[in-house]
C-alpha positions as CSV (number, residue, x, y, z in Angstrom):
1,I,-19.3,7.0,-15.2
2,A,-21.9,4.6,-16.5
3,A,-22.8,3.6,-13.0
4,I,-23.5,7.2,-12.1
5,Q,-25.3,8.3,-15.4
6,T,-27.0,5.1,-16.7
7,D,-28.5,6.7,-19.8
8,A,-26.0,6.3,-22.6
9,E,-27.6,9.1,-24.7
10,T,-27.3,11.6,-21.8
11,R,-23.6,10.6,-21.3
12,K,-23.0,11.2,-25.0
13,K,-24.7,14.7,-24.9
14,L,-22.7,15.7,-21.8
15,R,-19.4,14.5,-23.1
16,N,-18.8,17.7,-25.1
17,D,-19.5,19.8,-22.1
18,Y,-16.7,18.3,-20.0
19,A,-14.3,17.0,-22.7
20,N,-12.4,20.3,-22.9
21,D,-13.1,21.6,-19.4
22,T,-10.0,20.8,-17.3
23,A,-11.7,21.7,-14.0
24,Q,-14.5,19.2,-14.6
25,L,-12.0,16.5,-15.7
26,I,-9.8,17.0,-12.6
27,A,-12.9,17.0,-10.4
28,S,-14.1,13.7,-12.0
29,A,-10.6,12.2,-11.6
30,N,-10.6,13.2,-7.9
31,V,-14.0,11.5,-7.3
32,I,-12.7,8.3,-8.9
33,A,-9.5,8.4,-6.9
34,I,-11.4,8.8,-3.7
35,E,-13.7,5.9,-4.6
36,F,-10.7,3.6,-5.3
37,Q,-9.1,4.8,-2.0
38,T,-12.3,3.9,-0.1
39,I,-12.5,0.5,-1.7
40,A,-8.9,-0.2,-1.0
41,A,-9.3,0.8,2.6
42,A,-12.4,-1.4,3.0
43,N,-10.6,-4.3,1.4
44,N,-7.6,-3.8,3.7
45,Y,-10.0,-3.6,6.7
46,W,-11.6,-6.9,5.9
47,K,-8.2,-8.5,5.4
48,T,-6.8,-7.3,8.8
49,E,-9.9,-7.6,10.9
50,K,-10.7,-11.2,10.3
């Protein structure tokens, strides 16, 4: 999250908006999961394509 929203004060202000909103939390988790999946695929690509 800090990489996406670099301003700590803004993150703090927005925290209350999404803390109790399950749809936003699920969407955030989905984005993070896709990011990890992409990184894992890229790492595997480099391991197998050498």
